[in-house]
Structure formats: structure tokens, C-alpha cells
C-alpha positions as CSV (number, residue, x, y, z in Angstrom):
1,M,13.7,9.5,-13.2
2,G,10.1,8.7,-13.7
3,N,7.2,8.5,-11.3
4,M,8.3,11.2,-9.0
5,L,6.3,13.7,-6.9
6,V,7.6,17.2,-6.9
7,L,6.3,19.3,-4.0
8,D,5.7,23.1,-3.9
9,D,9.1,23.5,-2.1
10,G,10.8,21.9,-5.1
11,S,11.7,18.7,-3.2
12,R,11.5,15.5,-5.3
13,W,10.2,12.2,-3.9
14,G,10.3,8.7,-5.4
15,P,10.6,7.0,-7.6
16,F,7.3,5.3,-7.1
17,T,6.8,1.8,-8.7
18,S,4.3,3.2,-11.1
19,H,2.6,6.4,-12.3
20,W,-0.6,5.3,-10.5
21,A,1.2,4.7,-7.2
22,A,2.5,8.3,-7.4
23,V,-1.0,9.6,-8.2
24,A,-2.5,7.6,-5.3
25,A,0.1,9.1,-3.0
26,M,-0.7,12.6,-4.2
27,L,-4.4,12.1,-3.7
28,R,-3.9,10.7,-0.2
29,L,-1.7,13.6,0.7
30,G,-4.6,15.9,-0.1
31,D,-7.4,13.7,1.2
32,R,-6.6,11.2,4.0
33,E,-10.0,9.5,3.3
34,F,-9.0,8.5,-0.3
35,T,-8.7,4.8,-0.8
36,S,-7.0,3.3,-3.8
37,L,-8.6,0.3,-5.5
38,G,-5.5,-1.6,-6.0
39,D,-2.8,-3.2,-3.9
40,D,-0.4,-0.6,-2.5
41,D,3.2,-1.6,-2.7
42,A,5.0,-1.4,0.7
43,Y,7.8,0.6,-1.0
44,D,5.4,3.2,-2.3
45,L,3.8,3.5,1.1
46,L,7.2,4.2,2.7
47,I,7.9,7.0,0.2
48,E,4.4,8.4,0.9
49,R,5.0,8.3,4.6
50,D,8.3,10.2,4.2
51,V,6.6,12.8,2.0
52,R,3.8,13.2,4.6
53,M,6.5,13.7,7.4
54,H,8.2,16.3,5.2
55,V,5.0,18.2,4.6
56,V,4.2,18.1,8.3
57,Q,7.7,19.5,9.1
58,I,7.2,22.3,6.5
59,E,3.9,23.2,8.1
60,H,5.4,23.1,11.6
61,T,8.2,25.5,10.5
62,R,5.7,27.8,8.9
63,L,3.6,28.0,12.1
64,Q,6.6,28.6,14.2
65,R,7.6,31.5,12.0
66,Q,4.0,32.9,12.3
67,I,4.1,32.6,16.1
68,A,7.5,34.3,16.3
69,A,6.4,37.1,14.0
70,A,3.2,37.6,16.1
71,E,5.2,37.7,19.4
72,G,7.5,40.3,17.8
73,I,4.5,42.5,17.1
74,D,3.2,42.5,20.7
């Protein structure tokens, strides 16, 4: 499958409608202020939203583990 994003955790997201849609999603994930110059397809924006929710969940889980580890030390 082409036009996929593969995150650090190995999860695969897509397919996006084009290579550039995947690139725009990747840039926005790193910089919320990034604005693409073209029309963003609604389908691509839905995939991007799902990726963002997945990334937030990963970060939340990581923070929970850090808190649990810190509480175990005290």
C-alpha cells in the first residue's frame, strides 16, 4: 500500500490520497501551525485526526507509566 505513514511504534496509517497529503499530515503532526497550500481532502484529514489521537494516547500511556514509577520510588 502506498502513501502510508509509519509511526515510531510501528503502526501504519493510511492510505492517504496522495504522497503530498501524507507529507502534509506528517508536518502538521510535528507543527500544528503548518498550513498546506492545497485543498486538504476530508478523507486525509480523518486519517490525520486518527493518527493524532493515537499519538496522544501513546503519550498519555507513557506519562502514566512515569507517574507510576515515580510513586513507586517514594
